[in-house]
N, C-alpha and C positions, 0 to 999 in steps of 0.2 A: 190442578185438575178442576174442571168445571162440572157441575151437576145442575140439572134443571129442577127448579123449585118454583111452584106457583107460576108456571109459564114464563119464568125468567131464568137465565143462566147465571149462576152464582159461583164464585170461587170456592171450591170445596177443600182443596189442599194445595200447598205450594212448598217449595223447598229452595233454599239458597245456600251457597257455599262461598266463603271468602277465599279469594285467590291472591296469594302474595307473590308468587313467582310465575312468569309467563309459561314455564314448562308444565304448570299444574292445570292448565285450562282443560285439557282432554279428560283428565281424572275428575275434575269438577263437573264437567258436563255429564259424564257417565254416572257420577254419584247422584246428581239431581234427577236425571232421567230415571234411574233405578228407584229412587225414593218416591216419586209421584206416579210412576207408571208400573203397575203390577200386571196389567194385561197388555197385549199388543194394541197400541193406539198411537195416534198422531201426537207428537210432542212439539210445542213451539218454544223456542228459546228466545228470550229478549236480551239483546246485547246492547249495552250503552254505546252511544255514538263515538265515544273516545276510544273504543276498542277496535274500530275498523275504519277503513278509508274507502271512498268511492271515486273512481276515475272514469271519465267518458273518453272513449277512443273509437277510431274506425275499426270496424269488424273485418278481420282478414278473411280471405276466401279459403278457409280450412274447415275441416269437420269440427264439431263441437268438442270432441275429445282432444283433438290437436290444439285447439284454442286454449283449453283449460291447461294443458301441459305447458304451453308456451307463455302463459300469463306472468309467471314470476320474472321472466327475462324481458318480456316486452313492456312491463310496467316498472321495472326497477329504478328507472331514472325519474319516475313521476311520483314516487312515494318515499317515505323515510324508513322503509322496512328493508332489511337485507334480503336479497333474492332467495337465499337458502331458507329463510324463515317465513316466506310469503305463502299463505294459504289463500287461494283465489277462486272465484267463480264469476260468471258473467250473466247478464240479463239482456236479451235482445230488445230493441225498441220495437213495439208492435207495428208501427207504421214508418215506412221510409218514403220520403218525398221524392218525386221525379228529379233527376239531375243531382241527387245528393247521395254521398257514399253511405253505406250501411253503418249505423252506429251501435254501440253496445255500452252498457254500464258495467264496470268491473268492480267487484267488491273484494277487498283485501283485508287480511288479518295476518 
């Protein structure tokens, strides 16, 4: 958690949890969030690069919800994560060039 001191933002508190099993991630995130956030506030989680993968692909002509639901199956051949274990979301590119298909970055864990 950050607090403002002398016109500067300083780290006021933090919490970390060691995770030994992949199934413990959700519990670790909840524990950390509960430890540093006593009020309703925005919480940012920093995840090391070796815990996720990013893939660029053409954006299908579907609703955002349909895209998210389909990501485990449309990305399964591009990553080394079993489709049933994929947790994914996507980020649209802000600008699409003329004559270029719409692209998106897919973040997977």
